[in-house]
C-alpha positions, -999 to +999 in steps of 0.1 A: -027+567-069-004+561-038-002+523-051+011+538-083+033+558-071+051+530-047+051+510-084+068+534-099+092+534-072+103+500-079+114+505-116+148+500-118+176+520-133+174+501-167+136+505-171+140+547-165+167+548-192+139+528-217+113+552-204+136+583-206+149+579-241+113+573-253+100+596-232+121+627-246+118+615-287+079+612-276+080+651-264+100+664-291+074+649-318+048+663-297+064+695-299+066+689-340+028+683-339+020+713-326+043+740-338+052+729-373+026+703-385-003+727-367-020+694-356-039+712-327-032+709-293-061+683-290-046+654-314-012+659-302-018+656-263-037+623-278-008+613-301+017+622-270-003+605-240-013+574-262+026+567-263+032+576-228+005+555-213+012+522-232+051+524-221+042+531-182+013+515-184+037+484-196+061+482-169+034+496-141+014+461-148+048+438-149+057+457-112+026+444-100+031+414-113+063+410-092+083+399-122+118+396-115+148+406-136+152+373-156+166+365-189+131+366-202+125+398-189+158+414-200+151+399-238+120+416-235+130+449-229+155+448-256+133+435-281+106+461-271+133+487-271+149+476-308+115+475-320+109+513-309+143+523-324+137+509-355+103+523-365+113+555-357+149+550-381+121+536-405+099+562-401+120+594-400+152+586-415+161+558-438+135+534-454+139+499-473+126+494-513+126+469-537+123+473-569+094+451-587+093+460-621+119+472-650+102+508-653+134+520-646+162+494-664+194+497-661+196+527-638+177+504-614+169+469-619+143+442-610+153+429-576+173+456-568+169+461-527+176+501-519+180+522-492+159+554-493+168+589-472+141+606-460+158+631-447+171+649-479+144+663-488+124+669-451+110+638-429+078+640-439+059+637-403+029+605-407-005+615-417-017+579-406+006+577-371-019+546-359-002+517-376+012+484-373+054+483-373+072+471-405+049+472-432+031+500-454-003+496-457-010+455-457-006+434-427+013+403-432-004+378-453-028+403-466-053+403-442-064+435-439-054+475-434-025+478-415-035+513-399-061+531-383-078+561-395-089+568-358-064+600-356-054+615-388-029+639-390-024+669-413+005+673-437+042+685-429+073+679-437+105+686-409+134+709-431+154+687-453+188+703-465+179+705-500+147+702-527+141+679-552+160+688-583+158+677-617+166+636-628+166+629-590+151+593-584+125+600-561+099+577-540+067+588-533+033+574-526+012+568-561-015+594-569-036+577-594-062+552-593-058+517-597-078+487-592-070+482-549-088+516-549-057+532-540-075+569-537-094+558-509-061+552-488-045+579-467-019+598-484+008+582-464-003+547-470-007+547-506+013+523-526+051+534-531+066+541-563+102+553-575+108+570-608+129+601-618+120+634-614+119+652-650+101+679-638+096+704-607+072+727-597+078+758-620+091+738-650+066+738-682+079+704-700+067+693-736+073+652-752+073+654-792+084+624-808+099+608-773+122+637-769+114+655-733+119+693-731+120+707-701+116+744-703+127+745-737+158+728-732+158+691-745+166+663-714+181+635-727+182+600-711+206+586-686+234+571-697+226+539-678+192+534-697+185+512-713+150+517-731+127+490-745+096+489-769+069+464-774+068+438-801+044+411-817+070+390-825+059+355-852+077+325-845+068+299-873+042+275-858+052+253-828+084+268-820+081+280-780+108+309-774+127+298-742+122+328-715+154+325-697+173+322-727+156+354-743+162+369-709+201+351-711+210+365-749+184+399-754+181+410-715+143+401-724+121+404-690+105+364-688+076+379-665+067+404-696+066+377-723+027+372-733+016+347-752-013+363-779-044+346-787-045+359-823-041+337-857-005+328-855+026+319-833+025+351-818+041+365-787+044+403-771+080+406-760+098+441-746+128+442-765+156+464-757+166+490-784+202+483-784+198+448-790+167+451-817+194+448-846+208+419-827+175+400-822+161+406-859+198+386-871+200+360-850+163+353-844+143+332-866+107+347-869+084+352-896+077+384-882+081+412-863+057+442-856+060+471-838+028+473-810+021+511-816+020+506-850+001+476-848-029+482-819-055+504-837-061+541-822-092+537-807-074+506-785-040+523-771-042+533-736-055+575-723-030+598-711-032+622-683-056+638-685-081+618-708-071+591-680-093+603-659-121+615-681-121+578-701-124+591-735-094+614-759-098+651-752-066+664-752-056+629-770-019+627-761+004+597-764+037+588-742+060+600-776+038+631-782+026+650-749+020+688-740+027+715-734+020+712-695+031+735-665+035+721-634+024+749-607+047+761-581+029+762-540+015+796-536+013+800-577-016+814-587-037+806-621-060+815-643-087+789-649-101+781-684-121+758-700-085+743-716-068+739-688-094+728-660-086+689-671-052+691-664-058+709-628-089+698-616-078+668-602-050+691-584-074+715-571-104+693-556-088+651-548-048+664-534-062+697-522-096+689-510-118+716-528-148+713-543-148+721-580-184+731-602-196+750-632-226+770-632-233+792-659-204+786-677-184+804-643-162+784-620-172+777-586-144+766-558-158+761-520-192+781-532-172+811-543-177+816-579-135+826-593-117+828-622-082+823-609-067+795-583-041+792-559-020+759-553-014+748-518+014+724-527+042+723-555+035+692-584+062+671-598+062+650-630+079+613-625+089+590-655+108+560-657+138+557-679+121+525-695+102+552-716+081+532-730+076+501-702+067+527-677+032+537-659+046+573-651+029+605-646+022+603-688-009+583-671-016+595-640-005+631-639+009+652-608+031+641-582+016+665-550+046+673-531+029+658-500+030+621-513+070+633-519+089+600-494+124+606-502+157+601-525+171+570-531+205+563-518+221+533-527+218+497-539+221+471-508+222+442-524+206+433-562+190+393-569+185+381-604+160+354-599+169+339-634+206+335-630+218+300-628+233+289-591+233+311-558+261+335-565+258+341-599+218+353-585+238+381-571+248+408-593+281+420-572+288+448-591+253+466-578+263+460-540+261+494-520+260+511-554+246+552-552+216+557-569+218+583-592 
């Protein structure tokens, strides 16, 4: 012990500044875990002591080795402090995201780089705090998970300064299934999605012939939105459309152009509605057929809740959906055979209860009941590009514990199909607010 105390006495003023700043932040987070998140004294102490011992151990080892205050050591201290500071900012304040798909065209565009505020709705305390810095759920190079589930914390959100409002553009953890076994990951390590929040907890939602209604009122598309529809386009034999020309002239996403293995020279294209008439006039094609009218009903995609049942029960579609009610936290509903497929996933997967039917009656956590009180509030997310968007119509509700933050502003926008370096930058979108 005396040896350790002697080493501590040799800490420099700069080292004590670094240690004091980090220890103060670490202690504040300890209080958040203990009091706010109710993580328990053991979990909170383990988290606090782990980082304190790591920090002190680093400096104690250096003192034992008798390292001098060299330039290399100063750089190492500065880099360590910068990594810690950046991790705190990324975890609790602001994070960076990119737009990979056209589901939000043109409110958000493929190649947009944006900042997302975690403050607005309240910062979610990390539920999987032991993880590699600066990456989400996969190590650089895709070699494995970037996190450890050795320490898991309960959901808690530090109070923010606003609630989620209808039509906010929100980043959240994807709540559905995918080929990468998304559901097996901890909530905060599931894939990040960005959509527009069409319905908030307590809303009733209905889609009729493509028109969305929330609480009985029609909800229009944002002014910037440029919806697309899928079409089978029959080109004359031997004609190969230029994806670059289609992008430049008709804003058709080159990554979505598909050559169809079907008799004839057929391509599947996502054509923007406002350019469809121009496309028909200018493109010399044999015929053009809407995807929805061409594909037989038994081969069309399933929509929530049928997605998880594996067959058509409700029979809802992208344009005719609901009505459906979005529960509020603390609200109690009466369970019926009719609404069970809608709320089953909320009760079991998202809120961690067991649910079964016995003799025609509901049994939750071993107790027979005909009601359920929700722990979380639920939201409905949809893309502005309604017919080219994987959203709540496919995978259902987004629980409040999946919310990451509010889209803030675009700091960079890159069009990889434009000619020339400077033309690839969408200058009119730089530092533009998101709404």
